[in-house]
C-alpha positions in Angstrom: 94.4 108.5 187.4 93.3 111.8 185.8 89.6 112.6 185.1 90.5 112.6 181.4 91.5 108.9 181.7 88.0 108.0 182.7 86.3 109.4 179.6 87.4 109.3 175.9 89.1 112.7 175.9 90.8 114.0 172.7 94.3 113.1 174.1 93.3 109.5 175.0 91.7 109.1 171.5 94.9 110.4 169.9 97.2 108.2 171.9 94.9 105.2 171.2 95.2 105.9 167.5 99.0 106.2 167.8 99.1 103.0 169.9 97.2 101.1 167.2 99.3 102.4 164.4 102.5 101.6 166.3 101.5 98.0 167.1 100.4 97.5 163.5 103.8 98.7 162.1 105.7 96.8 164.9 103.8 93.6 164.0 105.2 93.9 160.5 108.7 94.2 161.9 108.4 91.4 164.4 106.6 88.3 163.2 104.5 86.7 166.0 104.6 89.8 168.1 102.7 89.2 171.3 101.9 92.4 173.2 99.0 94.3 174.6 98.6 98.0 175.3 96.5 100.6 177.1 96.2 104.3 176.3 95.9 107.2 178.6 95.9 111.0 178.3 99.7 110.9 178.8 100.6 108.3 176.2 100.3 104.5 176.3 101.7 101.4 178.0 102.9 98.4 176.1 102.7 95.1 178.1 105.5 93.0 176.6 109.2 93.0 175.9 110.0 94.9 172.7 113.4 96.2 171.5 113.3 100.0 172.2 115.1 100.8 168.9 112.5 98.9 166.9 109.7 100.5 168.9 111.1 103.9 168.3 111.3 103.3 164.5 107.7 102.0 164.6 106.5 104.9 166.6 108.2 107.5 164.3 106.7 105.8 161.2 103.2 105.5 162.8 103.2 109.2 163.9 104.4 110.4 160.5 101.9 108.2 158.6 99.0 109.3 160.8 100.0 113.0 160.4 100.1 112.4 156.7 96.5 111.3 156.7 96.6 107.5 156.9 93.7 107.3 159.3 93.1 103.6 158.8 96.2 102.9 160.8 94.2 104.0 163.9 91.8 101.0 163.6 93.1 97.7 164.9 91.2 94.4 164.5 92.4 93.1 168.0 91.4 96.2 169.9 89.7 95.7 173.2 86.9 97.9 171.9 85.9 95.1 169.6 85.8 92.7 172.5 83.8 95.0 174.6 81.3 95.7 171.8 81.1 91.9 171.1 80.5 91.0 174.8 77.8 93.7 175.1 76.0 92.5 171.9 76.1 88.9 173.0 74.9 89.8 176.5 72.0 91.9 175.1 71.1 89.2 172.6 71.1 86.5 175.3 69.0 88.7 177.7 66.6 89.4 174.8 66.2 85.7 174.1 65.7 84.9 177.8 62.8 87.4 177.9 60.5 85.0 176.0 57.9 83.1 177.9 58.3 79.9 175.9 61.3 77.7 176.7 61.9 76.6 173.1 61.6 80.1 171.8 63.8 81.4 174.6 66.6 79.0 173.9 66.5 79.6 170.1 66.3 83.3 170.4 69.1 83.5 172.9 71.3 81.4 170.6 70.4 83.3 167.5 70.9 86.7 169.1 74.2 85.6 170.6 75.5 84.5 167.2 74.3 87.7 165.6 76.0 89.7 168.3 79.2 87.8 167.8 79.1 88.3 164.0 78.4 92.0 164.4 81.1 92.6 167.0 84.1 93.3 164.7 82.4 95.6 162.2 80.6 97.5 164.9 83.7 97.5 167.1 85.6 99.1 164.2 82.9 101.7 163.8 83.1 102.5 167.5 86.9 102.8 167.2 86.7 105.0 164.2 84.1 107.4 165.7 84.5 107.3 169.5 87.7 105.7 170.8 90.5 106.8 168.4 91.3 110.1 166.8 93.9 109.9 164.0 94.4 113.7 163.9 97.8 113.9 165.5 98.9 117.3 164.2 101.2 118.8 166.9 101.6 115.5 168.8 105.1 114.3 169.5 106.7 111.5 171.6 108.4 112.9 174.7 109.8 109.7 176.2 110.0 105.9 176.1 111.0 104.0 179.1 111.0 100.3 180.1 110.4 98.9 183.6 109.6 95.5 185.2 106.6 95.0 187.3 106.8 91.6 189.0 107.7 89.5 185.9 106.0 91.7 183.3 107.8 94.2 181.1 106.1 97.5 180.7 107.1 100.1 178.1 105.8 103.5 178.9 105.4 105.8 175.8 104.7 109.4 176.7 103.3 112.0 174.3 102.6 115.7 174.3 100.7 118.1 172.1 102.1 121.5 171.1 
């Protein structure tokens, strides 16, 4: 693991944007697509079995559309960022509620704070994606390789990118 993979470097954010756009376009090509993915500074991994020809078409379209300025493709509603933001908000809300000295207030505040955190998770998660975890500026980025491998019984597709 590279140091860049620990923090949200420019390359990770760009690959995260390309990952989201690719999965969005691939989902339109394959109804009921069930995959997950993880970005790194070198590209992204797709966990799931996908036809490499369809994936290449989705990747090429995603890259071209992001480079043409379709920044919204970089935001995905099922991103792990939304889950992380939601879990953080719910945890903070529950802890805030439990800080009360009265049992009745503690329970009501914890419940209300948790529900508010859950409700705010997606819009706040999308804000975090837009400003911190994705970067749709992919000028000079290109796909260098796509490879498939099996790890135990899981299909992994490794998409590698580079920037000129």
